[in-house]
N, C-alpha and C positions, 0 to 999 in steps of 0.2 A: 334620735331618729336614725334607723339604719338606712343604708343605701337602697336596699330593696324596697323598704317602706316609702322612702322618698320618691323613688321611681313611680310607684303606684299613685301617690298623691299628685305628682306632676301630671301624669296622664289624665287623671280625673279633672284636674284644674283646666287643662287644655280643652277638654270636652265641654266643661261648663262655660268657658269663656268664648267658645267659638259661636259664630252666627252665620246665617245664610246670606250670601252676597245678593244684592238687588240686580234685577235684569237691566242690561244696558242697551242704549240705542245703537244703531249700526255705526254711527260716526259721532265723534266728539264735536260739539258746536263751540267754535272759538269766536272771538269778537275782535274787530278792528275798531279801535276808538279814534275818532277824528279830532283834530285840533279845534274844530268849531263846536265840539261838545257832543256830536252824534256818535253813533256806533253802527257797524255793519256786521252781520253774522257771516262767518266762514264755516262751511261744512267741511271740517277737517283742517289740518294745519295750513297756514298761509306760507307763501314763498316770496322772499324778497329777491328780485332780480334787477341788479343795478339800481336805477332810480325808480323802479316800478314795484308794485306789490300785486301778486297774482293769487287769486283765491277762488274757491267754488262757492257760489252764493245760492241759497235756496230761493226759488221764486214763489214758494207757497209754504203753508204750514203743514204739520203732520209728518208721518213717517214717509220715507222714500219720496221726497219732493223733487220736482224738476230742478236741475242745477244749471247755473250759468257760470262759465269761466270768465271772471271779471278781472280787470286790472286797473289800478289807479296810481297816481303819483305817490311815491313813498313819503314825500315831504308834507303830505296832508294828514299823516297818521301820528297820533300821540303814542310813540313807541314804548315809553316807560309803562304807561297804563296797559297797553296792549300786551306787553310781555308779562306783566304781573297777572293779567287775566289768563294768559296762556298757561302759566304755571298752575293757577287755580283749576283750570279746565283739565289739564293733564292729571292733576292730583285727584280731582273728582272722578274722572274716567277710570283711573286706576282703582280707586276705592270701590267703584261700582262693578268692575269686571274681573279684576285679577287679584285684588288684595287678599280676599279670603282663601283663594287657592294657594297663594304664596305663603300665607300664614299657616295653613294646614301643612304644607311641605316643611316649613321651619319646625313646626311642632313635632312632626314625624322624625325629623333629623335629630332634634334634642332628645326625644323619647328613645330613639335607637342608641344614642350616645349613653344615656342613663342605663339602658338595658345592658350595654357593654360593660358599664361600671359594675353592675350587679354580677356579671359573669367573671369579673377580674378580681383576683385575690391580692395582687401586688399593690400596696398603698400608693406608691409613687405614680404608677400607671393610672390608677383610679383618679388620683388628684389631677393629673394632666388632662384626662378626658373631660372631667367636669369643668376645669378652667377653660378648655377650648370651647366647650358648649356655652359657657357663660359669655365668652368673648364674641362668639357668633351671634348670640342673642342680643348682646348690647349694641353691636354694630348694625343690626338689621333695620331698626326704625329709620335711621338717617337715609337709607337708600330705598325706602318703601313708603315715603310720604307720611312717616310717623303713624302708620296704621297700627292700631291696638297698642299704642304706646303705654297706656296705663296697665294693660294686661301684662305686657312684657316687663314692666317695672316689678309687678307682683311676682312674675316668674323668676326674675333676677334675684329678688330677695330670697326666694326659696333655694335658688342655686347657691347663694352666698352662705345660707345656713348649712347646705350640704358640704360645701367646701370647708367650712369651719369644723364640721363633724369629722370629716376625713382627716384633716390636719391634726385635730385633737387626738383621734384614735391612733394616729401614726406617731404621736409623741412630740409634735412640733409645738413648742411653748409660745413662739411669736410668729405671727403671719400677718400679711397685708391683704385686705379684701378689695383694695382699689385697683382691680385688674384692668378695667377699661373705663375711661371717662364716659359718662352717659349724658350728653347735652342735646337738648331738643332745639333744632333750628326753628327760626320764627316761621309761623304759618303764612301762606299767601295772604297778601293784604287786599286783593281785589275780589270782592264777592261775586259769585256766579249769578248770572241773570237767567231768567226763565227763557225757554225757547220762544221765538217770536210768534206772535199771532199772525193770522193771515193778513190783517191790515198792516202790521209792522213789516212783514215780509215784502208786501207790495210797495210800501213806502221806501223801503231800503233799495229795492230794485230801481225805483225812480231816482233815488239819490245817486246811485252808482251810474245811472244813465247820464245824469248831469255832470258827474265827475270824469267820465270816460273821455279820452281824447280821440277815440276812433268812432267815426260816424256809423260804421257798420255795427260796432258793438252797441252804440246808443240805440239804433233802430231795433236791433235784436232784443235788447232789454225792454224797451218801450212796448214792443209787440207782445212780449211775454207778460208784461203787466196788464195790457189790454185783454189778453186771453184769460188771465185769472179773474179779472174784473167781470168779463163776460160770463164766466161760469157761475158768478154769484149775483148777477144783476136781478135775478128773479127770486131773491131770498135764499140763496144757497147757504149763506152764512149769516145768521141773524145778528151777529155782532157787527156786521158791516152796514152802516146806514145807506139807504138807497140814494139819498142826495149826494153822499160822498162818492159812491160808486159812479154816479152819472157825471159829476164834476171832474173826477179824476180821469175817467175814460175820455171825456172830451179834451182835457188838457193833454193827455198822452197822445191821442190821435192827432191833435194839432201839432204837437212836437214832432211826430213822425213825418207828417206832411211837410213841415218846415225843413227837416233834415233831407227829405227826398228832393225838395225844390233846390236846396243848396247843392246837393249832389249833381243834379241835372245842370245847374249853372256852371259848376266847375268842370263837368265833363264837356260841356259845350265850349268853354274857354280852352280846355286842353286840345280838343279837336281842331279848333280854329287856329290856335297858335302853332300847333305842330304842322298843320298844312301850310301855313305861311312860312314857317321856318324851313320846311322842305323845299318849297318853291324858291325861296331866296338863296338857300344853300346851292341848289342846282344852277342858279344864275350867278354864283360866286359873289352875291351881294352881301358883303361882310357887314357893312353899316346897317343894312336892313335887318339882318339877323340880330345884331346887337340891340337895335331898338325894341325888339320883341320882349327882351327881358324886362325892360322898364315898363312896357305895356302890361305884361303879366302882373308885375308888382302893383301897378295902378288899378287894374281890374280886381286884384285880390283885396285891395283896400276898400273898394266899392262893395265887395261881397262880405266885408267884415272879417277878413282873414280867418275864415271858418275852416279851412282845410289846409293846414300847414304842410302835411305830408304830401298831399297831391301837388301843391305848388312847388315844393322842393324837387319832386320828381320831374315836374314839367320844366323847371329851370335847368335841371341837369340834362334833360333831353335837348333843350334849346342850346345849351353849351356844347353838346356833341355836334349839333348842326353847325354851330359857329366855328368849331374847329375844322369841320369838313369844308366849310365855305372858305376859310383862310387857306387851307391846303390847295383847294381848287384855284383860288385866286393867284396863289404863288405859281402853280403849274401853268395857268393861262398867261401870266406875265412872262414866264420863261418862254412859253410857246411863241408869244408875240415877238420876243427878241430874236428867236430862231426862225421866224416866219420866212425871211428872204431865202435862207438856205433850204428850208423845206419846200418852198415854191420851185426853186431851181431843181431840186431832186425830183419833184413831182413831174416836171416836164421831161427830165432826162430818163426817168424810169418808165414812162408811158410806153415807149417802143418795146422794150423787153416784155412788159406785161401783155401787150397786145399780141406779140409773137407767140408767147406761151399759150395764150388763149387759142391760137390757131392749131396748137398741138393736140388739143383735147379730142377731136374726132378720131385721130389715128391712135392715140393712147387708149381710148375707150375700146377700139377694135382689138388692140393687143390684149387688153385686160380681159375681155370677154371671149378671147380666142375666136373672134368672128371672121378672121382672115385679114391679112395685111399684104397688099401688093408690093412689088419691088419699088414702084414709084412712091408709094406711101411711106415706106421705110426711108427712102432717100430724102423725102420731104422732111421727115422728123429730124434726120441728121443735119440737114441744111438749116432748119429753123433753130436747132439747138446751138449750132455754131454761131449763128447771128446773135442769139440771146447772150451767149457767153461773152462774145466780143463787145457788144453794146454795154452789158452790165460791167464788164471789166474796165470800160472807159469812164464809168460813173464813179465818183467819190461820194459815197453816201454820208449824210450827217451821222454823228456818233450814235444818236438814238436809234438809227435805222440799220446799223451794221448787222445785227442779227437777222432781221427780216430780209435784207439784201442777200446775205449769204445763203439763206434758206431758198431764195429764188434760184440762185446759181446751182445749188445742190439739186433742186427739182429738175433743172434742165439736164444736168449730167445723168440723173437717174432715168430721164426720158430717153437719152441717147443709149444707155445700157439696155433699156427695154427693147429698143429697135434692133440693136446688135444681137441680143439673145434670141429675138424672134426670127431674125435671118438665119441664125445657126439652127434653130429648131426646124425651120422650113427645109433647109438643105439636108439635115440629118433625119428628118421625119420623126423626131423625138417629142412625144407628147409631154414628157417631163420637162424638157427645156421650154416648151411652149408655156407651161404653167409657171416656170421661173420668170419668163418674160412678162406674164400676166401680173405677177407679184411686183415686179419692177415698175410696170406701168401704173399699177394702183398706188404705189408709193410716190411716184412722180406727180400724179394727179393730186394726192393728198397734200404733199409738200407745197405744190404750186398754189393750191387754194389757200393754204394757211399763210404763205408768203404774201399773196395779194391782200388777204384780210388784214394782216398785221401792218403792212405798209399803209393801207388806207386809214387804219385806226390811228397810227402814229402821225400821219399827216393832218389829221383833223384836230380842231381845237379840243383840249381836254374836257371831258365830261365827268360829272359826279356819278359814281357807280351806284 
């Protein structure tokens, strides 16, 4: 057989062996096999995230069903069987959707190679092209789920004949046809299951609802099941017995109500415990806050430990309140130890604070440019001198050094405001009057802050 004749035969063989690929669904249906023997349908690949398995589960049968994002504990899954089934599903999906296209592409590539052989006169080059084509053909099944393996074996035999002819015509007496080993990997061992019926889909939703550790997910899944059951309660699907629909609906609705009751019980527990924790933390009642954690555990036992995530969050919130109560208790104990010094300072600073309060009317006049008489300005200077002298005679506790210094600064700023106002009056300068206004405003602001800070520091510490 000449090379040109072989090329024509090969093309005809490819045409005769080709077939049309079947239409595929929009997504591949995978299965999660459970250790208890059941299985769950996954619409597309599953994702294993830590100790959880996340997958999209159809809530009904047929094309484009409603999907629910579900997750269950990974240790409930028979992974060996699940992974074998996944391999079978991928293989089946490939054979339905892409295999024939890939096979056609391969056939075209081999045909083009053989056409190139027909156009080449150099024996060594022709032999290399055919050997490369045979190698590509032999390696193809292993990476394409063994699609058309028998056909490819037949085509390989034809290529071997062509290689033998080329070598014979080129004068090679000895040659080896074992160019590439052709070994078929074992096929998937897990048979594919049919798409779930509506009843199976609903039952699987109910199974996942029982396995889910999230009450929100459980209620969502149960409600979707009730919705699907409601669509068929009047004979929408003749394969669903009316008695089964009624019984399953009642059971699902009762489960939903039980979940909601449990949610309300835990919400009430959380509100009550957080309110008590806040009250006791504000009172620096460390022991009282500590007892709440044991109370939460006890109430959780009564409720059947049905909401571990909510309880853990509640315990964490109580522990934050406990830390705040301990810090407040420490601050109050220190305050009590310092109380004699604070009381002494309270008495001593009362005079300077009262004197500064007397400055306010005059400073307000300077601030608003409402007019300041010579007597008013002399009064400001006199009161400032008294404030500075009295404050200088007071030795504040360490905690009040900043607030005490702020009061003295406010007094000096008030004196500056009076001095600048006098200069403005004598010179008739409105700009200097505004400078005095700014100084007066600053004195009033600093004085108010000093008074507020002193009073706050002298009070027993409070929880913010």
